[in-house]
C-alpha positions in Angstrom: 103.1 253.5 153.2 104.6 252.6 156.6 103.5 249.1 156.2 105.0 248.9 152.7 108.3 250.2 153.9 108.3 247.7 156.7 107.6 244.9 154.3 110.3 246.1 151.9 112.8 246.0 154.7 112.2 242.3 155.0 112.8 241.6 151.3 116.1 239.9 150.6 118.8 242.5 149.7 119.9 242.4 146.1 123.4 242.7 144.9 124.8 242.7 141.4 127.4 240.1 140.9 130.9 241.2 140.0 132.0 239.5 136.7 135.5 238.4 135.7 137.3 237.5 132.6 140.0 234.8 132.0 141.7 233.0 129.1 142.1 229.3 128.5 145.3 227.6 127.6 144.7 228.3 123.9 144.1 232.0 124.7 140.3 232.0 124.1 138.6 234.6 126.2 135.9 233.7 128.7 133.6 236.0 130.7 132.1 234.7 134.0 129.5 236.0 136.5 126.7 237.2 134.2 123.3 235.9 133.7 125.2 233.3 131.7 129.0 232.6 131.3 130.4 232.8 127.8 133.3 231.9 125.6 134.2 234.9 123.5 136.9 233.1 121.4 140.4 234.3 120.3 141.4 238.0 119.9 141.0 237.7 116.1 137.2 237.4 116.7 136.7 240.2 119.2 135.8 242.8 116.5 132.7 240.8 115.8 132.2 238.4 118.8 129.9 235.4 118.8 129.5 234.5 122.5 129.0 230.8 123.2 127.1 230.1 126.5 128.7 227.7 129.0 127.1 225.2 131.2 125.4 226.8 134.3 125.1 223.5 136.3 127.0 223.8 139.5 128.5 227.2 138.8 129.1 229.7 141.6 126.2 231.7 142.9 128.2 234.9 142.3 127.2 236.5 145.6 130.7 237.5 146.6 132.1 241.0 146.1 135.8 240.1 145.6 135.5 237.2 143.2 138.6 236.2 141.2 139.0 233.9 138.2 142.5 232.3 137.9 143.7 230.0 135.1 145.4 226.7 135.9 147.2 226.7 132.6 148.6 223.1 132.8 145.1 221.7 133.5 143.1 224.1 131.3 140.8 224.9 134.1 139.6 228.1 135.7 139.6 228.3 139.5 137.0 230.8 140.9 137.4 232.1 144.4 135.4 234.6 146.5 132.2 234.2 144.4 130.2 232.5 147.1 129.5 234.8 150.0 128.2 231.8 152.1 131.3 229.8 151.5 134.0 232.4 150.9 137.1 230.1 151.0 136.0 227.2 148.8 137.1 227.0 145.2 134.8 226.5 142.1 136.6 224.7 139.3 135.5 225.2 135.7 136.8 222.4 133.4 137.1 224.1 130.1 137.4 221.0 127.9 134.5 219.2 129.7 132.4 222.4 130.0 131.4 221.5 133.6 131.7 223.0 137.1 132.6 221.4 140.4 133.1 222.8 143.9 136.3 222.2 145.9 135.6 222.3 149.6 138.3 223.5 151.9 139.1 223.5 155.6 140.9 225.8 158.0 142.5 229.0 156.9 141.1 232.5 156.6 137.5 233.6 156.8 137.8 235.1 153.3 140.3 235.0 150.4 141.2 238.6 150.8 139.7 242.1 150.7 140.1 242.8 147.0 139.8 241.3 143.5 143.6 240.9 143.3 144.3 239.4 146.7 145.1 235.9 145.5 147.6 234.3 143.2 147.7 230.7 141.7 151.2 229.5 141.3 151.8 228.2 137.8 154.2 225.4 138.7 152.7 223.8 141.8 149.0 224.7 141.5 149.1 226.2 145.0 146.8 229.2 145.7 148.3 232.0 147.9 146.4 234.9 149.5 146.8 237.5 152.2 144.0 238.0 154.7 144.9 238.5 158.3 148.2 236.8 157.4 149.6 234.8 154.4 147.9 231.5 153.5 148.2 228.8 150.9 145.9 226.2 149.6 147.6 223.2 147.8 145.5 222.2 144.8 148.4 220.3 143.2 146.5 217.0 143.1 143.2 218.6 142.2 143.3 219.4 138.5 140.1 220.3 136.6 137.6 218.4 138.9 137.0 218.9 142.6 138.0 216.0 144.9 137.9 215.5 148.7 138.8 218.5 150.9 141.8 220.7 150.6 143.3 222.4 153.7 144.4 226.0 154.0 147.8 226.5 155.8 149.7 229.6 157.0 152.9 230.4 155.1 154.5 233.0 157.3 154.0 236.6 158.4 154.5 239.3 155.7 157.1 241.9 156.6 154.5 244.7 156.1 151.3 245.4 158.0 148.3 243.7 156.4 145.4 245.2 158.5 144.8 248.1 156.1 146.5 246.6 153.0 144.3 246.3 149.9 145.6 243.1 148.4 147.1 243.8 144.9 149.1 240.7 143.9 150.3 239.0 140.8 152.7 236.2 139.8 156.0 236.6 137.9 159.0 234.3 137.7 157.9 232.2 140.7 157.5 235.4 142.8 154.4 237.1 144.1 154.6 240.9 143.5 152.6 242.9 146.1 151.8 246.4 144.8 150.6 249.3 146.8 152.0 248.2 150.2 151.9 251.4 152.3 155.2 253.4 152.5 156.8 251.6 149.6 158.7 253.8 147.1 156.9 254.5 143.8 158.0 252.0 141.1 158.6 249.2 143.7 156.8 246.1 144.9 157.2 243.7 147.8 158.1 240.1 147.0 157.3 236.6 148.2 159.6 233.9 146.8 157.2 231.0 146.3 159.6 228.0 146.1 161.6 229.2 149.0 158.6 230.2 151.1 160.3 233.5 151.8 159.3 237.1 152.0 162.0 239.3 150.6 162.8 241.9 153.3 163.4 244.8 150.9 161.1 246.0 148.1 162.2 245.4 144.5 162.5 248.4 142.2 161.0 248.2 138.7 162.1 251.5 137.1 160.0 252.8 134.2 161.3 252.6 130.6 160.3 255.8 128.9 157.8 257.1 131.4 157.0 257.7 135.1 157.2 255.0 137.8 153.9 253.4 138.9 152.5 254.9 142.1 152.4 253.3 145.6 148.7 252.5 145.2 146.2 249.7 145.5 144.7 248.5 142.2 144.1 245.4 140.1 146.6 243.0 138.6 146.9 240.0 136.4 149.7 237.9 135.0 150.5 237.6 131.3 150.4 233.9 130.1 153.3 232.4 128.3 152.7 230.5 125.1 154.8 227.5 125.8 153.1 227.0 129.2 156.0 228.2 131.3 155.8 230.5 134.4 154.7 234.1 133.7 157.3 236.8 133.6 155.1 239.9 133.1 152.3 241.5 135.1 149.6 244.0 134.2 149.1 246.5 137.0 146.3 249.1 136.9 146.5 251.4 140.0 143.3 252.9 141.4 144.4 256.4 140.2 144.4 255.1 136.6 147.5 257.1 135.9 148.4 254.4 133.3 148.4 250.7 132.7 151.8 249.3 133.7 153.5 246.2 132.3 156.0 245.0 134.9 158.7 242.5 133.9 160.3 240.3 136.6 162.8 237.5 135.9 165.2 235.4 138.0 166.8 232.1 137.4 164.5 229.3 138.7 167.4 227.7 140.6 168.6 230.9 142.2 166.6 234.0 143.0 169.5 236.4 142.6 170.6 235.3 139.2 169.2 237.0 136.1 171.3 235.4 133.3 169.5 233.3 130.6 166.4 235.4 130.6 164.0 235.0 127.6 163.6 238.8 127.3 166.3 241.5 126.7 168.4 242.2 129.7 167.2 245.9 129.6 163.7 244.8 130.4 164.5 242.6 133.4 162.9 244.2 136.5 161.5 247.1 134.5 158.1 248.8 133.9 156.6 249.6 130.5 153.6 251.8 130.0 150.3 251.4 128.2 147.3 253.8 128.3 144.9 253.6 131.2 141.6 251.7 130.7 138.6 253.5 129.2 136.4 252.4 132.1 137.7 253.9 135.4 136.2 251.2 137.5 138.4 250.4 140.6 136.5 247.1 141.0 137.0 245.9 137.5 138.7 242.6 136.7 141.5 242.0 134.2 143.0 239.1 132.3 146.0 238.8 129.9 147.0 236.2 127.3 150.5 236.1 126.0 149.9 239.4 124.1 146.4 240.8 124.7 144.9 242.5 127.8 141.2 242.6 128.8 139.1 244.5 131.3 135.6 243.8 132.4 134.0 246.4 134.6 131.2 245.8 137.1 128.6 246.7 134.6 129.7 243.9 132.4 131.3 246.1 129.7 134.4 244.6 128.2 137.5 246.5 126.9 140.6 245.2 125.4 143.9 245.8 123.7 144.7 243.0 121.2 148.5 242.5 120.7 149.4 244.9 123.5 152.7 243.1 124.1 154.9 241.3 121.5 158.3 239.7 122.3 158.1 241.3 125.8 157.8 244.8 124.4 154.6 246.9 124.7 153.1 248.0 121.4 153.7 251.7 120.6 150.5 253.7 120.1 148.3 251.0 121.6 144.7 251.9 122.6 141.7 250.3 124.3 138.7 249.1 122.3 135.3 248.2 123.5 133.8 244.8 122.7 130.4 245.1 121.1 129.1 242.4 123.5 128.5 243.2 127.2 128.0 240.6 129.9 124.7 241.2 131.7 125.6 240.8 135.3 123.6 238.3 137.3 121.6 239.7 140.2 121.9 237.5 143.2 120.2 237.6 146.6 122.5 238.0 149.6 120.7 235.1 151.2 121.5 232.7 148.4 122.2 229.1 149.5 124.1 226.4 147.8 122.0 223.9 145.8 122.4 221.7 142.8 124.8 219.0 142.0 128.3 218.9 140.4 130.1 216.4 138.3 131.4 213.5 140.2 134.1 212.5 137.7 137.4 211.7 139.3 140.2 214.3 139.0 142.5 214.0 136.0 146.2 213.4 136.2 148.1 216.7 136.1 150.5 217.2 133.2 152.9 219.9 132.3 153.8 221.0 135.8 157.3 221.5 136.9 157.0 219.1 139.8 158.7 221.4 142.3 157.7 221.0 146.0 155.0 223.3 147.1 155.0 225.3 150.4 151.9 223.6 151.6 151.6 219.9 152.3 147.9 219.5 152.1 146.8 216.5 150.1 143.4 215.9 148.5 141.5 212.7 148.2 141.2 211.4 144.6 137.6 210.2 145.1 134.3 212.0 145.7 133.2 215.3 144.3 131.9 218.2 146.4 128.4 219.4 145.9 128.4 222.6 143.8 126.3 225.7 144.3 123.7 226.5 141.6 123.3 230.1 140.7 120.7 231.9 142.8 119.3 234.6 140.4 116.8 237.2 141.5 113.7 237.7 139.5 114.2 239.9 136.5 110.9 241.6 137.1 111.8 243.0 140.5 109.8 246.2 139.9 106.7 244.1 139.2 107.4 242.0 142.3 107.7 245.2 144.4 104.5 246.5 143.0 102.8 243.3 143.8 104.0 243.5 147.4 102.7 247.1 147.5 99.3 245.9 146.3 99.2 243.2 149.0 100.1 245.7 151.7 97.5 248.1 150.4 94.9 245.3 150.6 95.9 244.5 154.2 95.8 248.2 155.2 92.5 248.7 153.6 
């Protein structure tokens, strides 16, 4: 028995991957990080889903514990960060139209992309990735569209006006601002702001008073931004605090040319800088991941169960009486060894020309080469018959002892 325990201690540690969900530019739902990645189609098909497997060549190994899947809407590509424990700051790119993966290598910057599944934000207009680790960082992916190319450099973008050592990153994009929820000692119903195109942390928290309910708590949690149908910058955020008091839809709007002007908004003036309330998710999993289309919201928990509210928001207003439903399909999470190493090859196709972006200057000047594709990591899946494998090891040990 002692010999068996000693041998078991040498076996590679096993960790279940944390899956995520994301929409494409046409609002089809995708689930990533399982034994296979799948396309689950539009919300009209979720009552009877027909999952379509995606290519697994070059996909992330899903060994990270804080993976995020972010949509580059203009390029119809999903950027995956934090899914490779051995290379925590690189970016995996899934080209939706081409159904192929590539790995974007990076240099400099943080040792990780943050300490939560909502630490990072991808700016809609500039394709710049922002995160808070020991300080605030950005990664300019503006010249990298749906295929990896060259090396991208992380840069610092300034010191947040709040302590980050114990802050559990809870960030989302709205109206060219990054909203940071759950910053310690912030009033309930308020969030700290980073103004992206001015590279500026707003010194005072912004209040988002609740419409017909209680203000959201000063708590860490998970977030995602609602997409906009005409491919403009998001204006609404889904925030689910760790106390699961409710699901909160936060609306933020300012004029693109002036951060203190709110005229000309696409939503009613009464909703600007406000909070609306939806029910809390059925699964009270603080490490779940979320995604939102222009109208629907989706949660995938760490077991791979998927919950949703179709048409949760319409014309900026939350649907009265909305409730969560469970998808009949569950993503079976991959089981990856913590010692997984990168292997396999990625597509070497050159990056496509970006279209649809606003062309505003980003806060990071890192440029990427347009030639060469980075090697991608193939998934390192543990054997499904771990029990049999362990029994086999026990038999070997017994034979040695006897």
